[in-house]
Every structure is written in C-alpha cells, then in structure tokens.
N, CA, C, O and CB atoms as a CASP TS submission, in Angstrom:
PFRMAT TS
TARGET T0000
AUTHOR 0000-0000-0000
METHOD Language model
MODEL 1
PARENT N/A
ATOM      1  N   MET     1      -5.422  14.016   2.903  1.00  0.00           N
ATOM      2  CA  MET     1      -5.914  12.904   3.635  1.00  0.00           C
ATOM      3  C   MET     1      -5.527  12.394   4.993  1.00  0.00           C
ATOM      4  O   MET     1      -4.377  11.982   5.148  1.00  0.00           O
ATOM      5  CB  MET     1      -5.740  11.995   2.920  1.00  0.00           C
ATOM      6  N   ARG     2      -6.448  12.383   6.071  1.00  0.00           N
ATOM      7  CA  ARG     2      -6.271  12.150   7.144  1.00  0.00           C
ATOM      8  C   ARG     2      -5.962  10.608   7.508  1.00  0.00           C
ATOM      9  O   ARG     2      -6.254   9.640   6.806  1.00  0.00           O
ATOM     10  CB  ARG     2      -7.253  12.695   7.674  1.00  0.00           C
ATOM     11  N   ALA     3      -5.296  10.588   8.778  1.00  0.00           N
ATOM     12  CA  ALA     3      -4.737   8.889   8.817  1.00  0.00           C
ATOM     13  C   ALA     3      -6.432   8.022   8.981  1.00  0.00           C
ATOM     14  O   ALA     3      -6.732   7.119   8.199  1.00  0.00           O
ATOM     15  CB  ALA     3      -3.359   8.485  10.713  1.00  0.00           C
ATOM     16  N   VAL     4      -7.056   8.324   9.714  1.00  0.00           N
ATOM     17  CA  VAL     4      -8.502   7.720   9.580  1.00  0.00           C
ATOM     18  C   VAL     4      -8.899   7.110   8.457  1.00  0.00           C
ATOM     19  O   VAL     4      -9.175   5.933   8.224  1.00  0.00           O
ATOM     20  CB  VAL     4      -9.456   8.622   9.736  1.00  0.00           C
ATOM     21  N   GLU     5      -8.885   8.589   7.437  1.00  0.00           N
ATOM     22  CA  GLU     5      -9.208   8.326   6.198  1.00  0.00           C
ATOM     23  C   GLU     5      -8.498   7.332   5.497  1.00  0.00           C
ATOM     24  O   GLU     5      -9.061   6.469   4.825  1.00  0.00           O
ATOM     25  CB  GLU     5      -9.166   9.359   5.577  1.00  0.00           C
ATOM     26  N   ALA     6      -7.346   7.422   5.625  1.00  0.00           N
ATOM     27  CA  ALA     6      -6.241   6.767   4.578  1.00  0.00           C
ATOM     28  C   ALA     6      -6.491   5.074   4.950  1.00  0.00           C
ATOM     29  O   ALA     6      -6.532   4.144   4.145  1.00  0.00           O
ATOM     30  CB  ALA     6      -4.304   7.397   4.968  1.00  0.00           C
ATOM     31  N   THR     7      -6.638   5.026   6.435  1.00  0.00           N
ATOM     32  CA  THR     7      -6.758   3.553   6.638  1.00  0.00           C
ATOM     33  C   THR     7      -7.940   2.715   6.520  1.00  0.00           C
ATOM     34  O   THR     7      -8.007   1.487   6.467  1.00  0.00           O
ATOM     35  CB  THR     7      -6.388   3.319   7.774  1.00  0.00           C
ATOM     36  N   GLY     8      -8.956   3.680   6.485  1.00  0.00           N
ATOM     37  CA  GLY     8     -10.118   3.021   5.776  1.00  0.00           C
ATOM     38  C   GLY     8     -10.048   2.948   4.226  1.00  0.00           C
ATOM     39  O   GLY     8     -10.543   1.991   3.632  1.00  0.00           O
ATOM     40  N   ALA     9      -9.487   3.873   3.636  1.00  0.00           N
ATOM     41  CA  ALA     9      -9.309   3.514   2.302  1.00  0.00           C
ATOM     42  C   ALA     9      -8.393   2.449   2.017  1.00  0.00           C
ATOM     43  O   ALA     9      -8.613   1.902   0.936  1.00  0.00           O
ATOM     44  CB  ALA     9      -8.937   4.567   1.617  1.00  0.00           C
ATOM     45  N   LEU    10      -7.506   2.036   2.625  1.00  0.00           N
ATOM     46  CA  LEU    10      -6.828   0.901   2.538  1.00  0.00           C
ATOM     47  C   LEU    10      -7.608  -0.491   2.669  1.00  0.00           C
ATOM     48  O   LEU    10      -7.492  -1.521   2.005  1.00  0.00           O
ATOM     49  CB  LEU    10      -5.862   1.021   3.483  1.00  0.00           C
ATOM     50  N   ASP    11      -8.397  -0.194   3.692  1.00  0.00           N
ATOM     51  CA  ASP    11      -9.274  -1.400   3.836  1.00  0.00           C
ATOM     52  C   ASP    11     -10.356  -1.678   2.570  1.00  0.00           C
ATOM     53  O   ASP    11     -10.553  -2.752   2.001  1.00  0.00           O
ATOM     54  CB  ASP    11     -10.101  -1.197   5.220  1.00  0.00           C
ATOM     55  N   ARG    12     -10.836  -0.698   2.372  1.00  0.00           N
ATOM     56  CA  ARG    12     -11.694  -0.983   1.070  1.00  0.00           C
ATOM     57  C   ARG    12     -10.907  -1.417  -0.194  1.00  0.00           C
ATOM     58  O   ARG    12     -11.205  -2.420  -0.844  1.00  0.00           O
ATOM     59  CB  ARG    12     -12.486   0.319   0.667  1.00  0.00           C
ATOM     60  N   VAL    13      -9.779  -0.502  -0.522  1.00  0.00           N
ATOM     61  CA  VAL    13      -9.215  -1.214  -1.681  1.00  0.00           C
ATOM     62  C   VAL    13      -8.501  -2.684  -1.541  1.00  0.00           C
ATOM     63  O   VAL    13      -8.464  -3.535  -2.430  1.00  0.00           O
ATOM     64  CB  VAL    13      -8.229  -0.295  -2.226  1.00  0.00           C
ATOM     65  N   TRP    14      -8.028  -2.773  -0.425  1.00  0.00           N
ATOM     66  CA  TRP    14      -7.566  -4.222  -0.082  1.00  0.00           C
ATOM     67  C   TRP    14      -8.570  -5.168  -0.397  1.00  0.00           C
ATOM     68  O   TRP    14      -8.398  -5.948  -1.333  1.00  0.00           O
ATOM     69  CB  TRP    14      -7.217  -4.418   1.386  1.00  0.00           C
ATOM     70  N   GLU    15      -9.759  -5.182   0.390  1.00  0.00           N
ATOM     71  CA  GLU    15     -10.899  -6.140   0.502  1.00  0.00           C
ATOM     72  C   GLU    15     -11.532  -6.009  -1.134  1.00  0.00           C
ATOM     73  O   GLU    15     -11.597  -7.112  -1.676  1.00  0.00           O
ATOM     74  CB  GLU    15     -12.108  -5.627   1.889  1.00  0.00           C
ATOM     75  N   ARG    16     -11.894  -5.116  -1.797  1.00  0.00           N
ATOM     76  CA  ARG    16     -12.446  -5.178  -3.011  1.00  0.00           C
ATOM     77  C   ARG    16     -11.554  -5.841  -4.161  1.00  0.00           C
ATOM     78  O   ARG    16     -10.337  -5.682  -4.068  1.00  0.00           O
ATOM     79  CB  ARG    16     -12.814  -3.854  -3.323  1.00  0.00           C
ATOM     80  N   GLY    17     -12.055  -6.559  -5.221  1.00  0.00           N
ATOM     81  CA  GLY    17     -11.244  -7.297  -6.081  1.00  0.00           C
ATOM     82  C   GLY    17     -11.080  -6.165  -7.270  1.00  0.00           C
ATOM     83  O   GLY    17     -10.099  -5.481  -7.560  1.00  0.00           O
ATOM     84  N   CYS    18     -12.410  -6.217  -7.858  1.00  0.00           N
ATOM     85  CA  CYS    18     -12.161  -5.102  -9.333  1.00  0.00           C
ATOM     86  C   CYS    18     -12.498  -3.461  -8.520  1.00  0.00           C
ATOM     87  O   CYS    18     -13.188  -3.152  -7.549  1.00  0.00           O
ATOM     88  CB  CYS    18     -13.776  -5.529 -11.067  1.00  0.00           C
ATOM     89  N   PRO    19     -11.779  -2.804  -9.310  1.00  0.00           N
ATOM     90  CA  PRO    19     -10.972  -2.645 -10.335  1.00  0.00           C
ATOM     91  C   PRO    19      -9.569  -2.896  -9.727  1.00  0.00           C
ATOM     92  O   PRO    19      -8.744  -2.920 -10.640  1.00  0.00           O
ATOM     93  CB  PRO    19     -11.178  -1.294 -10.997  1.00  0.00           C
ATOM     94  N   PHE    20      -9.019  -3.085  -8.552  1.00  0.00           N
ATOM     95  CA  PHE    20      -7.905  -3.149  -7.977  1.00  0.00           C
ATOM     96  C   PHE    20      -7.175  -4.227  -7.858  1.00  0.00           C
ATOM     97  O   PHE    20      -5.952  -4.093  -7.893  1.00  0.00           O
ATOM     98  CB  PHE    20      -8.023  -2.770  -7.042  1.00  0.00           C
ATOM     99  N   HIS    21      -7.608  -5.200  -7.734  1.00  0.00           N
ATOM    100  CA  HIS    21      -6.842  -6.500  -7.536  1.00  0.00           C
ATOM    101  C   HIS    21      -5.842  -6.473  -6.736  1.00  0.00           C
ATOM    102  O   HIS    21      -4.879  -7.110  -7.162  1.00  0.00           O
ATOM    103  CB  HIS    21      -6.337  -7.012  -8.626  1.00  0.00           C
ATOM    104  N   ALA    22      -5.665  -5.866  -5.508  1.00  0.00           N
ATOM    105  CA  ALA    22      -4.642  -5.353  -4.760  1.00  0.00           C
ATOM    106  C   ALA    22      -4.145  -6.863  -4.006  1.00  0.00           C
ATOM    107  O   ALA    22      -2.982  -7.251  -3.894  1.00  0.00           O
ATOM    108  CB  ALA    22      -5.212  -4.012  -3.692  1.00  0.00           C
ATOM    109  N   ARG    23      -5.018  -7.360  -3.678  1.00  0.00           N
ATOM    110  CA  ARG    23      -4.431  -8.726  -3.071  1.00  0.00           C
ATOM    111  C   ARG    23      -3.399  -9.442  -3.868  1.00  0.00           C
ATOM    112  O   ARG    23      -2.282  -9.815  -3.512  1.00  0.00           O
ATOM    113  CB  ARG    23      -5.543  -9.753  -2.873  1.00  0.00           C
ATOM    114  N   ARG    24      -4.097  -9.578  -5.210  1.00  0.00           N
ATOM    115  CA  ARG    24      -3.309 -10.491  -6.170  1.00  0.00           C
ATOM    116  C   ARG    24      -2.081  -9.552  -6.639  1.00  0.00           C
ATOM    117  O   ARG    24      -0.967 -10.062  -6.522  1.00  0.00           O
ATOM    118  CB  ARG    24      -4.301 -11.046  -7.547  1.00  0.00           C
ATOM    119  N   ARG    25      -2.142  -8.440  -7.078  1.00  0.00           N
ATOM    120  CA  ARG    25      -1.089  -7.928  -7.360  1.00  0.00           C
ATOM    121  C   ARG    25      -0.015  -7.412  -6.554  1.00  0.00           C
ATOM    122  O   ARG    25       1.041  -7.053  -7.076  1.00  0.00           O
ATOM    123  CB  ARG    25      -1.397  -7.246  -7.953  1.00  0.00           C
ATOM    124  N   LEU    26      -0.283  -7.332  -4.909  1.00  0.00           N
ATOM    125  CA  LEU    26       0.691  -7.082  -4.269  1.00  0.00           C
ATOM    126  C   LEU    26       1.011  -8.182  -3.341  1.00  0.00           C
ATOM    127  O   LEU    26       1.401  -8.075  -2.179  1.00  0.00           O
ATOM    128  CB  LEU    26       0.526  -5.937  -3.736  1.00  0.00           C
ATOM    129  N   ALA    27       0.777  -9.323  -4.062  1.00  0.00           N
ATOM    130  CA  ALA    27       1.087 -10.544  -2.933  1.00  0.00           C
ATOM    131  C   ALA    27       2.536 -10.832  -2.702  1.00  0.00           C
ATOM    132  O   ALA    27       3.366 -10.833  -3.611  1.00  0.00           O
ATOM    133  CB  ALA    27       0.456 -11.992  -3.396  1.00  0.00           C
ATOM    134  N   GLY    28       2.810 -11.081  -1.424  1.00  0.00           N
ATOM    135  CA  GLY    28       4.034 -11.094  -1.090  1.00  0.00           C
ATOM    136  C   GLY    28       4.726  -9.762  -0.397  1.00  0.00           C
ATOM    137  O   GLY    28       5.828  -9.706   0.149  1.00  0.00           O
ATOM    138  N   LEU    29       3.940  -8.906  -0.546  1.00  0.00           N
ATOM    139  CA  LEU    29       4.300  -7.226  -0.004  1.00  0.00           C
ATOM    140  C   LEU    29       3.272  -7.273   1.186  1.00  0.00           C
ATOM    141  O   LEU    29       2.134  -7.732   1.283  1.00  0.00           O
ATOM    142  CB  LEU    29       3.881  -5.673  -1.336  1.00  0.00           C
ATOM    143  N   ARG    30       4.210  -6.546   2.150  1.00  0.00           N
ATOM    144  CA  ARG    30       3.625  -5.888   3.494  1.00  0.00           C
ATOM    145  C   ARG    30       3.858  -4.634   3.254  1.00  0.00           C
ATOM    146  O   ARG    30       5.006  -4.257   3.022  1.00  0.00           O
ATOM    147  CB  ARG    30       4.241  -6.293   4.903  1.00  0.00           C
ATOM    148  N   LEU    31       2.614  -3.626   3.273  1.00  0.00           N
ATOM    149  CA  LEU    31       2.626  -2.300   3.146  1.00  0.00           C
ATOM    150  C   LEU    31       2.408  -1.893   4.560  1.00  0.00           C
ATOM    151  O   LEU    31       1.570  -2.528   5.201  1.00  0.00           O
ATOM    152  CB  LEU    31       1.629  -1.774   2.137  1.00  0.00           C
ATOM    153  N   VAL    32       3.127  -0.803   5.198  1.00  0.00           N
ATOM    154  CA  VAL    32       3.306  -0.499   6.219  1.00  0.00           C
ATOM    155  C   VAL    32       3.338   1.158   6.199  1.00  0.00           C
ATOM    156  O   VAL    32       4.140   1.786   5.507  1.00  0.00           O
ATOM    157  CB  VAL    32       4.379  -1.244   6.643  1.00  0.00           C
ATOM    158  N   ALA    33       2.362   1.765   7.046  1.00  0.00           N
ATOM    159  CA  ALA    33       2.476   3.469   7.284  1.00  0.00           C
ATOM    160  C   ALA    33       3.400   3.469   8.127  1.00  0.00           C
ATOM    161  O   ALA    33       3.464   2.660   9.053  1.00  0.00           O
ATOM    162  CB  ALA    33       1.203   4.366   7.880  1.00  0.00           C
ATOM    163  N   THR    34       4.293   4.452   7.888  1.00  0.00           N
ATOM    164  CA  THR    34       5.288   4.868   8.799  1.00  0.00           C
ATOM    165  C   THR    34       4.967   5.895  10.006  1.00  0.00           C
ATOM    166  O   THR    34       5.660   6.031  11.014  1.00  0.00           O
ATOM    167  CB  THR    34       6.280   5.419   7.991  1.00  0.00           C
ATOM    168  N   ASP    35       3.572   6.709   9.648  1.00  0.00           N
ATOM    169  CA  ASP    35       3.443   7.311  10.538  1.00  0.00           C
ATOM    170  C   ASP    35       1.954   7.303  11.150  1.00  0.00           C
ATOM    171  O   ASP    35       1.318   8.264  11.581  1.00  0.00           O
ATOM    172  CB  ASP    35       3.957   8.384  10.191  1.00  0.00           C
ATOM    173  N   ALA    36       1.534   5.805  11.059  1.00  0.00           N
ATOM    174  CA  ALA    36       0.170   5.556  11.754  1.00  0.00           C
ATOM    175  C   ALA    36       0.224   4.190  11.783  1.00  0.00           C
ATOM    176  O   ALA    36       0.897   3.616  10.928  1.00  0.00           O
ATOM    177  CB  ALA    36      -1.183   6.107  11.038  1.00  0.00           C
ATOM    178  N   ASP    37      -0.462   3.466  12.755  1.00  0.00           N
ATOM    179  CA  ASP    37      -0.457   2.198  13.009  1.00  0.00           C
ATOM    180  C   ASP    37      -1.269   1.401  11.933  1.00  0.00           C
ATOM    181  O   ASP    37      -2.416   1.072  12.236  1.00  0.00           O
ATOM    182  CB  ASP    37      -0.929   2.026  14.338  1.00  0.00           C
ATOM    183  N   ARG    38      -0.880   1.132  10.961  1.00  0.00           N
ATOM    184  CA  ARG    38      -1.558   0.647   9.758  1.00  0.00           C
ATOM    185  C   ARG    38      -0.799  -0.215   9.091  1.00  0.00           C
ATOM    186  O   ARG    38       0.336   0.215   8.883  1.00  0.00           O
ATOM    187  CB  ARG    38      -1.938   1.634   8.881  1.00  0.00           C
ATOM    188  N   THR    39      -1.087  -1.600   8.558  1.00  0.00           N
ATOM    189  CA  THR    39      -0.492  -2.494   7.542  1.00  0.00           C
ATOM    190  C   THR    39      -1.685  -2.990   6.723  1.00  0.00           C
ATOM    191  O   THR    39      -2.889  -2.966   6.975  1.00  0.00           O
ATOM    192  CB  THR    39       0.359  -3.724   8.202  1.00  0.00           C
ATOM    193  N   GLY    40      -0.893  -3.519   5.502  1.00  0.00           N
ATOM    194  CA  GLY    40      -1.891  -4.144   4.681  1.00  0.00           C
ATOM    195  C   GLY    40      -0.782  -5.393   4.000  1.00  0.00           C
ATOM    196  O   GLY    40       0.390  -5.196   3.678  1.00  0.00           O
ATOM    197  N   GLY    41      -1.508  -6.633   3.906  1.00  0.00           N
ATOM    198  CA  GLY    41      -0.935  -7.682   3.340  1.00  0.00           C
ATOM    199  C   GLY    41       0.256  -8.342   4.212  1.00  0.00           C
ATOM    200  O   GLY    41       0.405  -8.068   5.403  1.00  0.00           O
ATOM    201  N   GLU    42       1.097  -9.246   3.499  1.00  0.00           N
ATOM    202  CA  GLU    42       2.257  -9.870   4.165  1.00  0.00           C
ATOM    203  C   GLU    42       3.265 -10.243   3.260  1.00  0.00           C
ATOM    204  O   GLU    42       3.014 -10.742   2.163  1.00  0.00           O
ATOM    205  CB  GLU    42       1.898 -11.025   4.918  1.00  0.00           C
ATOM    206  N   GLY    43       4.627  -9.975   3.765  1.00  0.00           N
ATOM    207  CA  GLY    43       5.940 -10.287   2.776  1.00  0.00           C
ATOM    208  C   GLY    43       6.621  -9.290   2.940  1.00  0.00           C
ATOM    209  O   GLY    43       6.404  -8.552   3.902  1.00  0.00           O
ATOM    210  N   GLU    44       7.569  -9.043   2.071  1.00  0.00           N
ATOM    211  CA  GLU    44       8.681  -8.112   1.925  1.00  0.00           C
ATOM    212  C   GLU    44       8.137  -6.551   2.398  1.00  0.00           C
ATOM    213  O   GLU    44       7.076  -6.153   1.917  1.00  0.00           O
ATOM    214  CB  GLU    44       9.216  -8.167   0.279  1.00  0.00           C
ATOM    215  N   LEU    45       8.699  -5.907   3.107  1.00  0.00           N
ATOM    216  CA  LEU    45       8.426  -4.685   3.531  1.00  0.00           C
ATOM    217  C   LEU    45       8.376  -3.543   2.765  1.00  0.00           C
ATOM    218  O   LEU    45       9.394  -3.280   2.125  1.00  0.00           O
ATOM    219  CB  LEU    45       9.125  -4.474   4.332  1.00  0.00           C
ATOM    220  N   VAL    46       7.269  -2.676   2.665  1.00  0.00           N
ATOM    221  CA  VAL    46       7.113  -1.540   1.903  1.00  0.00           C
ATOM    222  C   VAL    46       6.549  -0.559   2.815  1.00  0.00           C
ATOM    223  O   VAL    46       5.507  -0.781   3.432  1.00  0.00           O
ATOM    224  CB  VAL    46       6.290  -1.759   0.693  1.00  0.00           C
ATOM    225  N   GLU    47       7.394   0.820   2.944  1.00  0.00           N
ATOM    226  CA  GLU    47       6.941   1.472   3.933  1.00  0.00           C
ATOM    227  C   GLU    47       6.763   2.975   3.495  1.00  0.00           C
ATOM    228  O   GLU    47       7.589   3.275   2.633  1.00  0.00           O
ATOM    229  CB  GLU    47       7.811   1.248   5.061  1.00  0.00           C
ATOM    230  N   GLY    48       6.006   3.895   3.810  1.00  0.00           N
ATOM    231  CA  GLY    48       5.831   4.982   3.532  1.00  0.00           C
ATOM    232  C   GLY    48       4.757   5.730   4.388  1.00  0.00           C
ATOM    233  O   GLY    48       4.178   5.083   5.261  1.00  0.00           O
ATOM    234  N   PRO    49       4.442   7.092   4.191  1.00  0.00           N
ATOM    235  CA  PRO    49       3.548   7.599   4.783  1.00  0.00           C
ATOM    236  C   PRO    49       2.031   6.993   4.843  1.00  0.00           C
ATOM    237  O   PRO    49       1.698   6.121   4.041  1.00  0.00           O
ATOM    238  CB  PRO    49       3.633   8.705   4.323  1.00  0.00           C
ATOM    239  N   VAL    50       1.238   7.434   5.709  1.00  0.00           N
ATOM    240  CA  VAL    50      -0.135   6.556   6.108  1.00  0.00           C
ATOM    241  C   VAL    50      -1.074   6.840   4.372  1.00  0.00           C
ATOM    242  O   VAL    50      -1.982   6.120   3.955  1.00  0.00           O
ATOM    243  CB  VAL    50      -1.228   7.512   7.981  1.00  0.00           C
ATOM    244  N   THR    51      -0.635   7.776   3.831  1.00  0.00           N
ATOM    245  CA  THR    51      -1.229   7.787   2.496  1.00  0.00           C
ATOM    246  C   THR    51      -0.859   7.052   1.539  1.00  0.00           C
ATOM    247  O   THR    51      -1.354   7.153   0.417  1.00  0.00           O
ATOM    248  CB  THR    51      -1.187   8.810   2.002  1.00  0.00           C
ATOM    249  N   ALA    52       0.149   6.131   1.872  1.00  0.00           N
ATOM    250  CA  ALA    52       0.883   5.400   0.554  1.00  0.00           C
ATOM    251  C   ALA    52       0.177   4.285   0.488  1.00  0.00           C
ATOM    252  O   ALA    52      -0.594   4.054  -0.444  1.00  0.00           O
ATOM    253  CB  ALA    52       2.511   5.018   0.621  1.00  0.00           C
ATOM    254  N   PRO    53       0.384   3.459   1.511  1.00  0.00           N
ATOM    255  CA  PRO    53      -0.482   1.974   1.332  1.00  0.00           C
ATOM    256  C   PRO    53      -1.765   2.246   0.555  1.00  0.00           C
ATOM    257  O   PRO    53      -1.855   1.774  -0.579  1.00  0.00           O
ATOM    258  CB  PRO    53      -0.983   1.242   2.899  1.00  0.00           C
ATOM    259  N   PRO    54      -2.592   2.842   0.975  1.00  0.00           N
ATOM    260  CA  PRO    54      -3.727   2.720  -0.002  1.00  0.00           C
ATOM    261  C   PRO    54      -3.818   3.353  -1.212  1.00  0.00           C
ATOM    262  O   PRO    54      -4.823   3.252  -1.915  1.00  0.00           O
ATOM    263  CB  PRO    54      -4.769   3.058   0.522  1.00  0.00           C
ATOM    264  N   MET    55      -2.629   4.147  -1.589  1.00  0.00           N
ATOM    265  CA  MET    55      -2.382   4.934  -2.921  1.00  0.00           C
ATOM    266  C   MET    55      -1.608   3.618  -3.618  1.00  0.00           C
ATOM    267  O   MET    55      -2.111   3.245  -4.678  1.00  0.00           O
ATOM    268  CB  MET    55      -1.319   6.594  -2.756  1.00  0.00           C
ATOM    269  N   LEU    56      -0.855   3.141  -3.309  1.00  0.00           N
ATOM    270  CA  LEU    56       0.008   1.983  -3.698  1.00  0.00           C
ATOM    271  C   LEU    56      -1.126   0.572  -3.893  1.00  0.00           C
ATOM    272  O   LEU    56      -0.902  -0.205  -4.820  1.00  0.00           O
ATOM    273  CB  LEU    56       1.300   1.733  -2.340  1.00  0.00           C
ATOM    274  N   ALA    57      -2.047   0.383  -3.176  1.00  0.00           N
ATOM    275  CA  ALA    57      -2.808  -0.625  -3.149  1.00  0.00           C
ATOM    276  C   ALA    57      -3.787  -0.503  -4.416  1.00  0.00           C
ATOM    277  O   ALA    57      -4.244  -1.459  -5.042  1.00  0.00           O
ATOM    278  CB  ALA    57      -3.453  -0.686  -1.821  1.00  0.00           C
ATOM    279  N   ALA    58      -4.023   0.876  -4.676  1.00  0.00           N
ATOM    280  CA  ALA    58      -4.772   1.333  -5.687  1.00  0.00           C
ATOM    281  C   ALA    58      -4.275   1.303  -7.097  1.00  0.00           C
ATOM    282  O   ALA    58      -4.949   1.458  -8.116  1.00  0.00           O
ATOM    283  CB  ALA    58      -5.073   2.518  -5.380  1.00  0.00           C
ATOM    284  N   GLY    59      -2.794   1.044  -6.984  1.00  0.00           N
ATOM    285  CA  GLY    59      -1.937   1.099  -8.237  1.00  0.00           C
ATOM    286  C   GLY    59      -1.544   2.423  -8.759  1.00  0.00           C
ATOM    287  O   GLY    59      -1.206   2.656  -9.919  1.00  0.00           O
ATOM    288  N   ARG    60      -1.653   3.596  -7.404  1.00  0.00           N
ATOM    289  CA  ARG    60      -1.173   4.830  -7.774  1.00  0.00           C
ATOM    290  C   ARG    60      -0.011   5.260  -7.300  1.00  0.00           C
ATOM    291  O   ARG    60       0.108   6.402  -6.856  1.00  0.00           O
ATOM    292  CB  ARG    60      -1.962   5.682  -7.524  1.00  0.00           C
ATOM    293  N   GLY    61       1.229   4.177  -7.350  1.00  0.00           N
ATOM    294  CA  GLY    61       2.576   4.505  -6.994  1.00  0.00           C
ATOM    295  C   GLY    61       2.782   5.906  -7.117  1.00  0.00           C
ATOM    296  O   GLY    61       2.985   6.666  -6.170  1.00  0.00           O
ATOM    297  N   ALA    62       2.718   6.244  -8.409  1.00  0.00           N
ATOM    298  CA  ALA    62       3.441   7.349  -9.078  1.00  0.00           C
ATOM    299  C   ALA    62       2.869   8.771  -8.302  1.00  0.00           C
ATOM    300  O   ALA    62       3.281   9.896  -8.582  1.00  0.00           O
ATOM    301  CB  ALA    62       3.107   7.312 -10.846  1.00  0.00           C
ATOM    302  N   SER    63       1.802   8.463  -7.238  1.00  0.00           N
ATOM    303  CA  SER    63       1.251   9.754  -6.875  1.00  0.00           C
ATOM    304  C   SER    63       1.922   9.617  -5.351  1.00  0.00           C
ATOM    305  O   SER    63       1.427  10.436  -4.576  1.00  0.00           O
ATOM    306  CB  SER    63      -0.600   9.931  -7.032  1.00  0.00           C
ATOM    307  N   VAL    64       2.820   8.863  -4.826  1.00  0.00           N
ATOM    308  CA  VAL    64       2.884   9.175  -3.686  1.00  0.00           C
ATOM    309  C   VAL    64       4.582   9.286  -3.628  1.00  0.00           C
ATOM    310  O   VAL    64       5.325   9.038  -4.578  1.00  0.00           O
ATOM    311  CB  VAL    64       2.067   8.168  -2.765  1.00  0.00           C
ATOM    312  N   ALA    65       4.986   9.705  -2.323  1.00  0.00           N
ATOM    313  CA  ALA    65       6.372   9.726  -2.036  1.00  0.00           C
ATOM    314  C   ALA    65       7.234   8.465  -2.294  1.00  0.00           C
ATOM    315  O   ALA    65       6.677   7.392  -2.063  1.00  0.00           O
ATOM    316  CB  ALA    65       6.485  10.067  -0.704  1.00  0.00           C
ATOM    317  N   ARG    66       8.393   8.441  -2.699  1.00  0.00           N
ATOM    318  CA  ARG    66       8.973   7.010  -2.952  1.00  0.00           C
ATOM    319  C   ARG    66       8.782   6.186  -1.810  1.00  0.00           C
ATOM    320  O   ARG    66       9.292   6.598  -0.768  1.00  0.00           O
ATOM    321  CB  ARG    66      10.480   6.999  -3.276  1.00  0.00           C
ATOM    322  N   PRO    67       8.073   4.962  -1.773  1.00  0.00           N
ATOM    323  CA  PRO    67       8.402   3.982  -0.791  1.00  0.00           C
ATOM    324  C   PRO    67       9.485   3.599  -0.343  1.00  0.00           C
ATOM    325  O   PRO    67      10.410   3.885  -1.105  1.00  0.00           O
ATOM    326  CB  PRO    67       8.040   3.098  -1.021  1.00  0.00           C
ATOM    327  N   HIS    68       9.847   2.971   0.742  1.00  0.00           N
ATOM    328  CA  HIS    68      11.082   2.067   0.995  1.00  0.00           C
ATOM    329  C   HIS    68      10.945   0.788   1.662  1.00  0.00           C
ATOM    330  O   HIS    68       9.872   0.528   2.206  1.00  0.00           O
ATOM    331  CB  HIS    68      12.019   2.746   1.771  1.00  0.00           C
ATOM    332  N   GLY    69      11.952  -0.086   1.688  1.00  0.00           N
ATOM    333  CA  GLY    69      11.955  -1.201   2.079  1.00  0.00           C
ATOM    334  C   GLY    69      12.210  -2.304   1.342  1.00  0.00           C
ATOM    335  O   GLY    69      12.271  -2.089   0.131  1.00  0.00           O
ATOM    336  N   GLU    70      12.418  -3.693   1.783  1.00  0.00           N
ATOM    337  CA  GLU    70      13.056  -4.492   0.872  1.00  0.00           C
ATOM    338  C   GLU    70      12.024  -4.739  -0.400  1.00  0.00           C
ATOM    339  O   GLU    70      12.491  -5.116  -1.474  1.00  0.00           O
ATOM    340  CB  GLU    70      13.517  -5.834   1.614  1.00  0.00           C
ATOM    341  N   GLY    71      10.691  -4.527  -0.250  1.00  0.00           N
ATOM    342  CA  GLY    71      10.007  -4.917  -1.487  1.00  0.00           C
ATOM    343  C   GLY    71       9.439  -3.689  -2.102  1.00  0.00           C
ATOM    344  O   GLY    71       8.445  -3.727  -2.827  1.00  0.00           O
ATOM    345  N   ALA    72      10.122  -2.530  -1.787  1.00  0.00           N
ATOM    346  CA  ALA    72       9.861  -1.467  -2.622  1.00  0.00           C
ATOM    347  C   ALA    72      10.220  -1.447  -4.009  1.00  0.00           C
ATOM    348  O   ALA    72       9.382  -0.985  -4.783  1.00  0.00           O
ATOM    349  CB  ALA    72      10.368  -0.489  -2.120  1.00  0.00           C
ATOM    350  N   GLU    73      11.407  -1.901  -4.509  1.00  0.00           N
ATOM    351  CA  GLU    73      11.842  -2.090  -5.967  1.00  0.00           C
ATOM    352  C   GLU    73      11.107  -2.856  -6.737  1.00  0.00           C
ATOM    353  O   GLU    73      10.901  -2.580  -7.919  1.00  0.00           O
ATOM    354  CB  GLU    73      13.051  -2.603  -6.105  1.00  0.00           C
ATOM    355  N   ARG    74      10.586  -4.005  -6.087  1.00  0.00           N
ATOM    356  CA  ARG    74       9.909  -4.772  -6.542  1.00  0.00           C
ATOM    357  C   ARG    74       8.236  -4.113  -7.110  1.00  0.00           C
ATOM    358  O   ARG    74       7.705  -4.232  -8.215  1.00  0.00           O
ATOM    359  CB  ARG    74      10.000  -5.785  -5.484  1.00  0.00           C
ATOM    360  N   LEU    75       7.831  -3.542  -6.089  1.00  0.00           N
ATOM    361  CA  LEU    75       6.575  -2.765  -6.324  1.00  0.00           C
ATOM    362  C   LEU    75       6.621  -1.827  -7.265  1.00  0.00           C
ATOM    363  O   LEU    75       5.713  -1.692  -8.085  1.00  0.00           O
ATOM    364  CB  LEU    75       6.133  -2.136  -5.242  1.00  0.00           C
ATOM    365  N   LEU    76       7.674  -1.094  -7.240  1.00  0.00           N
ATOM    366  CA  LEU    76       7.981  -0.081  -8.276  1.00  0.00           C
ATOM    367  C   LEU    76       8.050  -0.551  -9.641  1.00  0.00           C
ATOM    368  O   LEU    76       7.539   0.052 -10.585  1.00  0.00           O
ATOM    369  CB  LEU    76       9.206   0.546  -8.002  1.00  0.00           C
ATOM    370  N   ALA    77       8.847  -1.902  -9.754  1.00  0.00           N
ATOM    371  CA  ALA    77       9.087  -2.325 -10.985  1.00  0.00           C
ATOM    372  C   ALA    77       7.691  -3.101 -11.781  1.00  0.00           C
ATOM    373  O   ALA    77       7.650  -3.571 -12.918  1.00  0.00           O
ATOM    374  CB  ALA    77      10.338  -3.258 -10.802  1.00  0.00           C
ATOM    375  N   SER    78       6.699  -3.044 -10.832  1.00  0.00           N
ATOM    376  CA  SER    78       5.624  -3.522 -11.385  1.00  0.00           C
ATOM    377  C   SER    78       4.736  -2.705 -12.379  1.00  0.00           C
ATOM    378  O   SER    78       3.729  -3.215 -12.870  1.00  0.00           O
ATOM    379  CB  SER    78       4.952  -3.899 -10.403  1.00  0.00           C
TER
END
C-alpha cells in the first residue's frame, strides 16, 4: 500500500461509522504515521508506519507491525 492510498484509507475508515466505529473505539488515541504526514484522532500517541493507522482504525491491529507510543498498550489490550 502506497502512502497516498494509506492516508485515503484512514480518512474513509475514520469518517465511516459502521462497521468500524473507529472514532468511538479509538477515542482518546492519536494515530500517527512515522513515515508520512498523517494523523488521526486526538489523545495518547500511537505510532507506526503509514499503513498502521488505517489498519488499526479498521480493527486489524494484528495485521501490522507492533505500534509504539504511550497509547499503544491500551490499543492492543482492547
């Protein structure tokens, strides 16, 4: 997935309610791509490569490399 595709995917997942409910499920977390200019949400930091934020927002955390940051443990525990 290229950076432009990943950022578009994050926008779609974040704005869409069903089936992902990313805004509700990830309330209090800020997803940040470490290799592109992309952020989603507000709160505790969760960082990863550009493909991580859309995958995490879609509930596919097991599909990405381990995210890091102060909010990562909370995210992975949910």
